[in-house]
C-alpha positions as CSV (number, residue, x, y, z in Angstrom):
1,M,-0.3,-49.5,-14.7
2,E,1.7,-47.6,-12.1
3,L,2.2,-44.7,-14.6
4,S,-1.5,-44.3,-15.2
5,Q,-2.2,-44.3,-11.5
6,N,0.4,-41.6,-11.0
7,K,-1.4,-39.6,-13.6
8,K,-4.8,-40.1,-12.0
9,S,-3.5,-39.2,-8.7
10,F,-1.9,-36.1,-10.0
11,S,-5.0,-35.1,-11.8
12,I,-7.2,-35.4,-8.5
13,N,-4.6,-33.3,-6.7
14,M,-4.7,-30.6,-9.3
15,V,-8.5,-30.6,-9.1
16,I,-8.3,-30.2,-5.2
17,I,-5.7,-27.5,-5.7
18,Y,-8.0,-25.5,-8.3
19,I,-11.0,-25.9,-6.1
20,L,-9.1,-24.5,-3.1
21,C,-7.8,-21.6,-5.2
22,I,-11.4,-20.8,-6.4
23,L,-12.6,-21.0,-2.8
24,L,-9.8,-18.6,-1.6
25,A,-10.4,-16.2,-4.5
26,L,-14.3,-16.1,-3.6
27,V,-13.5,-15.5,0.0
28,S,-11.3,-12.6,-1.0
29,I,-13.7,-11.0,-3.6
30,V,-17.1,-11.5,-1.9
31,P,-16.4,-8.8,0.8
32,F,-15.7,-6.2,-1.9
33,Y,-18.6,-7.3,-3.9
34,I,-21.1,-7.0,-1.0
35,M,-19.6,-3.5,-0.3
36,F,-20.3,-2.4,-3.8
37,I,-23.8,-3.9,-3.8
38,N,-24.5,-2.1,-0.5
39,A,-23.4,1.2,-2.0
40,T,-26.4,1.1,-4.2
41,R,-28.9,0.1,-1.3
42,S,-30.7,2.2,1.2
43,T,-30.3,1.9,4.9
44,P,-33.5,-0.1,5.6
45,E,-32.5,-2.5,2.9
46,I,-28.9,-2.9,4.4
47,Q,-30.5,-3.6,7.8
48,S,-33.0,-6.1,6.4
49,G,-30.2,-8.6,5.4
50,L,-27.6,-9.6,2.8
51,A,-28.3,-9.1,-1.0
52,L,-26.3,-10.2,-4.0
53,L,-28.1,-7.9,-6.6
54,P,-27.7,-4.2,-6.8
55,S,-30.5,-1.8,-5.8
56,T,-31.6,1.5,-7.2
57,H,-30.5,3.9,-4.3
58,L,-27.0,4.9,-5.7
59,L,-27.9,8.4,-6.6
60,S,-29.7,9.1,-3.3
61,N,-26.6,7.8,-1.4
62,W,-24.5,10.0,-3.5
63,N,-26.6,13.0,-2.6
64,V,-26.4,12.1,1.2
65,L,-22.7,12.1,0.8
66,L,-22.7,15.6,-0.8
67,D,-25.2,16.8,2.0
68,K,-22.8,15.7,4.7
69,S,-20.0,17.9,3.1
70,F,-18.3,15.0,1.7
71,N,-16.1,16.1,-1.1
72,P,-14.9,13.1,-2.8
73,F,-12.8,15.0,-5.4
74,K,-11.0,17.0,-2.7
75,G,-10.5,14.0,-0.6
76,F,-9.3,11.9,-3.5
77,L,-6.7,14.6,-4.6
78,N,-5.4,15.0,-1.0
79,S,-5.0,11.2,-0.6
80,F,-3.4,11.0,-4.0
81,I,-0.8,13.7,-3.3
82,I,0.1,12.0,0.1
83,S,0.2,8.5,-1.2
84,G,1.9,9.4,-4.3
85,G,4.6,11.4,-2.6
86,T,5.0,8.6,0.1
87,T,5.4,6.0,-2.5
88,L,8.0,7.8,-4.3
89,C,10.0,8.7,-1.2
90,A,9.9,5.3,0.2
91,V,10.8,3.3,-2.9
92,Y,13.5,5.5,-4.2
93,F,15.5,6.3,-0.9
94,S,14.8,2.7,0.3
95,A,16.3,1.3,-2.8
96,L,19.2,3.7,-2.5
97,T,19.8,2.6,1.1
98,A,19.6,-1.0,0.1
99,Y,22.0,-0.4,-2.6
100,G,24.5,1.1,-0.2
101,L,24.1,-1.9,2.2
102,V,24.7,-4.6,-0.7
103,A,27.1,-2.8,-3.1
104,Y,29.6,-1.1,-0.7
105,N,31.7,-3.1,2.0
106,W,32.1,-0.5,4.9
107,K,32.8,-1.3,8.5
108,L,29.5,-0.5,10.2
109,R,27.3,-2.0,7.4
110,Q,26.1,-5.0,9.5
111,P,25.4,-2.9,12.6
112,F,23.5,-0.4,10.5
113,F,21.3,-3.2,9.1
114,T,20.7,-4.5,12.6
115,F,19.7,-1.0,13.7
116,I,17.2,-0.9,10.7
117,L,15.7,-4.3,11.9
118,C,15.4,-2.9,15.4
119,V,13.4,0.1,14.0
120,M,11.0,-2.2,12.3
121,M,9.9,-3.5,15.7
122,I,8.7,-0.1,17.0
123,P,5.1,0.6,16.3
124,A,4.0,3.9,15.0
125,Q,1.6,4.5,17.7
126,A,4.3,4.4,20.3
127,S,5.9,7.5,18.9
128,A,2.8,9.4,17.9
129,I,2.7,11.9,20.7
130,G,6.3,12.9,20.3
131,F,6.0,13.0,16.5
132,Y,3.1,15.3,16.8
133,K,4.8,17.6,19.3
134,F,7.8,17.7,16.8
135,M,5.7,18.6,13.9
136,Y,3.8,21.2,15.9
137,Q,7.0,23.0,16.9
138,F,8.0,23.0,13.1
139,G,4.6,24.5,12.3
140,W,3.8,21.5,10.1
141,T,0.3,20.6,11.3
142,N,-2.4,20.8,8.7
143,N,0.5,20.3,6.2
144,F,1.1,17.2,3.9
145,L,5.0,17.2,4.4
146,P,5.1,15.3,7.8
147,L,2.8,12.7,6.1
148,I,5.2,12.3,3.1
149,L,8.7,13.0,4.1
150,P,9.0,10.2,6.9
151,A,8.6,7.7,4.2
152,I,12.2,8.5,3.3
153,A,13.1,6.1,6.3
154,S,11.0,3.0,5.6
155,P,12.9,0.1,7.3
156,T,10.4,-2.6,6.0
157,V,11.0,-1.4,2.4
158,V,14.8,-1.3,2.9
159,F,14.8,-4.9,4.2
160,F,12.9,-6.1,1.2
161,M,15.0,-4.2,-1.4
162,R,18.2,-5.6,0.4
163,Q,17.0,-9.1,0.1
164,Y,16.1,-8.5,-3.4
165,L,19.5,-7.1,-4.3
166,L,21.3,-10.0,-2.6
167,A,19.7,-12.3,-5.1
168,T,20.1,-10.2,-8.2
169,L,23.0,-7.8,-7.9
170,S,26.0,-8.5,-9.8
171,T,29.0,-6.6,-8.6
172,E,30.7,-6.9,-12.1
173,I,28.0,-4.6,-13.5
174,V,28.7,-1.9,-10.8
175,E,32.5,-2.3,-11.3
176,A,32.1,-2.1,-15.1
177,S,30.1,1.2,-14.7
178,R,32.9,2.7,-12.6
179,I,35.6,1.7,-15.0
180,D,33.5,3.4,-17.8
181,G,33.6,6.7,-15.6
182,A,30.0,6.6,-14.5
183,G,29.2,8.4,-11.2
184,E,27.6,6.5,-8.4
185,F,24.2,8.1,-8.8
186,Y,24.3,7.6,-12.4
187,S,25.1,4.0,-12.0
188,F,22.3,3.5,-9.5
189,N,19.6,5.6,-11.5
190,K,20.4,4.1,-14.9
191,I,21.6,0.6,-14.2
192,M,20.4,-0.5,-10.8
193,M,16.8,1.0,-10.8
194,P,15.9,-0.8,-13.9
195,I,17.2,-4.0,-12.4
196,M,15.4,-3.5,-9.2
197,M,12.0,-2.6,-11.0
198,P,10.2,-5.8,-9.9
199,A,11.0,-5.0,-6.2
200,V,10.3,-1.3,-6.7
201,A,6.9,-2.0,-8.2
202,T,6.0,-4.6,-5.6
203,Q,6.8,-2.3,-2.7
204,A,5.2,0.6,-4.5
205,I,1.9,-1.3,-4.2
206,F,2.2,-2.1,-0.6
207,V,3.4,1.4,0.3
208,F,0.7,3.1,-1.8
209,V,-2.0,0.9,-0.3
210,A,-0.8,1.5,3.3
211,S,-0.5,5.2,2.8
212,W,-3.9,5.5,1.1
213,N,-5.7,3.5,3.9
214,N,-3.8,5.3,6.8
215,L,-6.3,7.0,9.1
216,F,-4.3,7.3,12.4
217,T,-1.5,10.0,11.5
218,P,-3.7,12.1,9.1
219,L,-6.3,12.3,11.9
220,I,-4.0,13.6,14.4
221,L,-2.2,16.1,12.0
222,L,-5.0,17.3,9.8
223,T,-7.7,19.5,11.3
224,Q,-8.8,21.6,8.5
225,R,-11.5,20.2,6.3
226,D,-10.0,21.0,3.0
227,K,-7.0,18.9,4.0
228,Y,-8.9,15.8,4.8
229,T,-8.2,12.6,3.1
230,L,-10.7,10.1,1.9
231,P,-10.4,7.7,5.0
232,I,-10.9,10.7,7.2
233,M,-14.0,11.8,5.3
234,V,-15.5,8.3,5.5
235,S,-14.8,8.0,9.2
236,L,-16.8,11.1,9.8
237,L,-19.9,9.9,8.0
238,R,-21.1,8.3,11.1
239,G,-21.2,11.5,13.0
240,D,-25.0,11.8,12.6
241,I,-26.6,11.4,16.2
242,Y,-30.2,10.6,15.0
243,R,-29.7,8.5,12.0
244,T,-26.8,6.6,10.2
245,E,-27.0,6.3,6.5
246,F,-25.2,3.0,5.9
247,G,-25.7,3.3,2.1
248,S,-23.7,6.4,2.0
249,I,-21.0,5.0,4.2
250,Y,-20.6,1.9,1.8
251,L,-20.5,4.3,-1.1
252,G,-17.8,6.3,0.6
253,L,-15.9,3.2,1.3
254,S,-16.2,2.2,-2.3
255,L,-14.9,5.4,-3.6
256,T,-11.9,4.9,-1.4
257,V,-11.3,1.4,-2.5
258,L,-11.6,2.0,-6.3
259,P,-8.2,3.8,-6.8
260,L,-6.4,1.0,-5.0
261,F,-7.9,-1.5,-7.4
262,V,-6.6,0.6,-10.4
263,F,-3.2,1.0,-8.8
264,Y,-2.9,-2.7,-8.0
265,F,-3.9,-3.9,-11.4
266,L,-1.4,-1.6,-13.1
267,L,1.5,-3.1,-11.2
268,S,0.2,-6.5,-10.1
269,R,2.4,-8.4,-12.7
270,Y,5.5,-7.6,-10.8
271,I,4.3,-9.1,-7.4
272,I,5.1,-12.6,-8.0
273,A,8.7,-12.1,-9.3
274,G,9.3,-9.4,-6.8
275,V,8.2,-11.4,-3.6
276,A,9.8,-14.6,-4.9
277,L,13.2,-13.0,-5.5
278,G,13.0,-10.7,-2.5
279,G,12.3,-13.5,-0.1
280,V,15.6,-15.2,-0.9
281,K,17.7,-15.6,2.3
282,E,21.4,-15.2,2.7
């Protein structure tokens, strides 16, 4: 009797959990769905209220984008170059730094990690003026390099990679590779990187999304129209004094979001394993 009651209560709890998960999924999906629907609607239709079915103004909204000098192909290419380069630099060099913090026992290891944690507390906006002046003196304004190279020093990614290595790294593997005569970089690239792939994929998603959506830094460094990223182009769509075409704005936002969905679904299977193992404490 008691066993059947336990099974019944367990079933009720599972039903409640599934209902909550479905509600949370709907809360997450509905804003994107409305954005895609509004991309097919005209400005008067959007201002009239919410709709759940697509309209017939997708082509006209696309023409409005092109009339406003919105070049989605150029913006996509610029954003992809910056986000791709940022992601590669961040995940590789952060993994290399984390490997040095875990695999080697050197005197200043803990103070160095403490310094990395302190850097995490500094917001990017606090150093924006100095960073712009520094890049201006280098002649790197209207250049993609200052948007890519700083990703080499990504304290948040280093912290995550270190936590992951603390849970997964076996020093016997490193010592065995050294005994076999493998160099340090060879051991890292051929042995450690495959082991760290779940963490690398997880952080690659986060870094790529953050770089793709970044508006602040590109806006202060890029002034030439042919260097604009998609977020900058979308932010300029509301520059019309007399009329704001909300349908074209939603279409521009949809074009900005679509690559993120593709990138996320390609690597999403690594997220649960990466976050679970990376969150292990010492």
